[in-house]
C-alpha positions, 0 to 999 in steps of 0.5 A: 515459541521463538520462531525466526521472522521471515521478511517475505512472510511479513511483507505478504501479511502486511500487503493483505492488511496493514498492521498484520506485519507489525503484529508478526514482528511483535510490535503490537502497539504499532500493529494496533495503530495501523489496524485502527488507522486502516479501519478509520480511513476505510470506513470514512472513505467507504472503501469496502463498497468501492472495492465490492462495486469495482470487482463487480464491474460497477464502476460508476457505483464504486465512484459514487460511494467513495469519499475521495477526501478520505480515500486519498490518505489510504495509499500512503498509510497502506504503503508505509505500514508495509514498508515499516513492517518489512524493514522491521522484519529484515532487521529482526532477521539480522540482515541489512535492508540495503540502500534505498529500500524505501523507494519502491514503497514511496513511489507506490504511495505517490503513484497510487495517490495520484491514481486515487485522485484521477480514478473518479474521472468518467470516460464513457462508455468504458470506466475503469473500476477505481480500485483497479486504478489505484492498484495499477498506480501501486504496481507502476510506482513500485516498478519505477521505484525499484528501477530507481533503487537499482539505478542508484545502487548501481551508481553507488550514490550515497 
């Protein structure tokens, strides 16, 4: 089966689970590496319980089960795995990635890491679930990074 790689499909699979985009790109060792790293960080940070409690609206429990020393690694690994698989898919499709493609991913990683750091702050009576704080950080970072990318590309900066 010699199917062409669709960069958007790879991007979405990589967002779903780091390493899946690399598997679709037939970079099996890289894919296994990112999947292994995902499990290592996820288990040590106790992210699954964090996510479960966050989606149940149990913010205080989500905060209490999370190992933040491990959780701070997750955004950078997550965003890099997405970027690396997306870039690979673009190249496999025979397209040019365009200047500053990494900016939305890098900014998403930075903002999400900062969001993880502050996600355990409790401002009673309303506590935002920590998973949502990190997701909001990614969204803000990607939007700002994309804006910077567009600005730099418009200015023609090399």
